[in-house]
N, C-alpha and C positions, 0 to 999 in steps of 0.2 A: 135890629134884632141881633142879639149876641150870638156868636157861634156856640152851639152847645159843647163842642169839644174843649173850648177854651174857658167855659163857664166853671168857677169854683164849686166845690161840693158845699152844699149848705150845711152848717153845724146841727141844724135842727132836723135834718133828714139825711144822715150820712149814709153813702152807698156801701153795700157790703163789699169788703176788701178780702179776696183770698190769699192767704199767705202760702206760698208754695212749700211742700214738704221736701227737703232734700235729704239724701242719705237713708240709710236703713232705719227700720222701726216699725212699730205696730200702732194701729190706731187704737183708740180707747176701746171701742167694742172688742177688737181682737185680743187687747191686753186682758180684759176682763175674762174673756173665753179662755185664754191660756191659764189664768190664775186658777178658774174653775177646774181646768183639766188636771193641773197638778195637785190640787187639792183632793180630788177624786182618786188620782194616781196615789197619792200618799195614803189615803183611806184604805184603798185596796192592798197596798202592801201590809199595813197594820192588820187588817182583816185576814189576810193570807197567813201572816206570821203567827196570829192567834189560832187559826183554825187549821195550821200546818199538821198537826198530829191527826186531826180528823180526817183531812184529805189524804194523808198517806196511807191511814188505816183503809179507807175507802178503795184507794187505787190497789192496794194489794188484795183487798177482798174481791174486786172485780177481776184481777189476774187468777186468783184461786178458782173463782166461779167457772171461769172459761177454760182452765186446764184440768179441772177434777173429772169431767166427763171423759176426757181423753187418757186417764191413766190406764195402765195395763190391766186388762180383764183379770188376770190372776193376782193382782196386788193384794197383799194381805190386809186385813183391818189395821194392824199395827202399823203398816207403811202409810195408810191414808191417814190415821190419826196423826202419826209423826209430822206428816206433811202439813196438815191442817194447824198443828201447834207452832209449826215453824213460820208459816205465813202470819199467823196472829202476832208471835213473838216479834217478827221482822217489822210489822206495821207499828208496833209500840216503838221499836228501835229507831226508825227513820223520822219520827216525830220528835226525837230527842235533839237538844242543841249540839251535841257532840257526835252526830252519827258518823260511822265509818264509811267515809266516801269511796274507798277503794273497794271495799266488798259491796257496797250499794251499786257501783257499776257493774260488778260481776253479776248481781242478781238481774239488774235490767238487761244485760246481755243474754243471760239465760232465758228470761221471759221473752223478749224479743225473737230469739231463735226458736224457741218453741211455738210462738204465735205465728210464725210464718207458715205453718203447716197445719192441716187438719188430721193428720195421721195420729193413730193412738201413740203416746208416749212408750218408750222401752224402759225396762227396768233400769238400765244404766241412766237414762235422761231423768227417771225420777229419783235416783239416789244423787246425781250432781245437783239437780234443783233443790233438794232438800239440804244438802251440804252447803250450797252457796247461801241460803235463808239463814241456817245456823251460825255459818261463819259471820254473817253480818250481825247477828245478834251478839256474838261473842266479841267481835271487833268493836262494836259500839258500846258495850261494857267496859272495855279497856280505855277506849278514849274519853269516856264519861268520867272515869276516875282520874284519869291523868292531871286534869287541873286542880284536883282536890288532894293531891298527895302533899304531905308536909314537906317544907324546905329543908329540914334537918334529915331527910330520909337518905340513908347513905346508898352507894351504888349498887352493893351486892343485893339489898333489898328490893331495890328497883328492878334489878335484872332478874331476880327469882319471879317476881310477879309479872314481869313481861313473858318470861319463858312458860309460866304457867298458862297465860293466855294463849301463847302460841301453840303449846301442845294441845290445848282444848280446841284451838280452830283447826288444827290438823286433824283432830278426831271427829270433826263435824261430819254428819251423814253416815258414820259407821256405828257398830255396835259398842264400840269402846266409850262413847260419849253418854253420860248419864243426862238425858233430856230433862227429867224431872228436877233434877238438882239444878239444871241450868236454867229453867223457868223461875225457880225460887230465888236464885241469885240475881236474876234480872230485876225482879221487883225490889229486892234489897239494894242493889246499886242505884236503881232509879230514885228510891226515897233518900239515899246519901247524896246523890247529885243534886237534889233540890234544896239541901240544906245549906246553910251558911258557913264559911270557914274552912280551914283544911281538916283533913281527917288526922284522927290520933293514930299514933305508931301501932297502938295495940288493934285498932280497926284495920289498918293495913295488913297486920300479921295474920289476923282472922281471915280477912278476904283473900289473901294468898293461899291460905290452906283450903279454904272453900273451892277456889278455882282449880287447885291441883287435884281435889277430889272429884272433879268434873270427869276427869279421865280414868276409866275403870282400868285396873291393871289385870292382865291375863291371869286365869286361876292356876294355882301351881299344881304339877301333876300329882295324882292321888298316890299316897303311900301305901304300902301292903298291909292289912290289918295286923295288929299285934296278936300273938297267940294268947289263947285264954288260960286261966289258972290250970295248973296240972299238965298242960300240954307243952310238947318240946318241938322246937322248930326242926323239921327234918334236915339232917345234913347231907350235903352234896357227897355222893359215893366217890371216893378217890379213884383216879384211873388206875388200872392195872399195869402190870409190867408190859414193857413194849417188846415184841418179839421181831427181830430183825429177820426177814427172809433173805435167803442167798439170792444172789444175782442169777439172772436167767442162763447166762453163760456157763456159771459154776454148776447149776443144776443139770444142765445137757452134759457136762463133762462127767458128772458123778454117774448119771444114768448110763452113759456109754461105757465107762470104766466097769460098772457092774454087769453089763452085758457080755 
């Protein structure tokens, strides 16, 4: 009887031969799993990209909902309405492709700081939060316009537009900023940012004037009313002659001499 260890393998009933795997690598099921994971990850990124505006608006809505009950008890309806408008406009801004990251981080810091306490907000905190949100809106408008400026726009026109946005950002949160005009301008710039091709120089000039108009100039002091017909403006009475009194020593000497 032949030794089984020396008997050759029959070609009609070959034994399973295991080939050892050397080096790194994934098995076939693991490769399929990795592929599916990458596919789902890619789909998730696309979904987040498409739904980013809605996600950001929802985030700002949650922040506003949590902070509104903590506003100062004596906050005016105008202050409450302005904060609500700022939150809504900021939610639209962060959904844009050219969001102002610097001011976005400022808003995040403000919200995180205020969320760390349950105490009522002070008027100063209310103004700072409103200013941060409005500055985000203004900064995003400028960054959205930057890629659309015409190549032939000279440095002076670019500087004027930048200075107008900087002045509007500095006025954020104050009475000098025309909030209604800012909201209208945001919608106009959002529509221009979605169009194709560079802006015309006439559009840039019109936008610069609109941005400059966001900051309201202080009212000039009122002039005195003009006199009506037949009335004369009263003239100031000229001063009379100046009488110089003698010095005290001279007066004493005259009185003593008279005595």
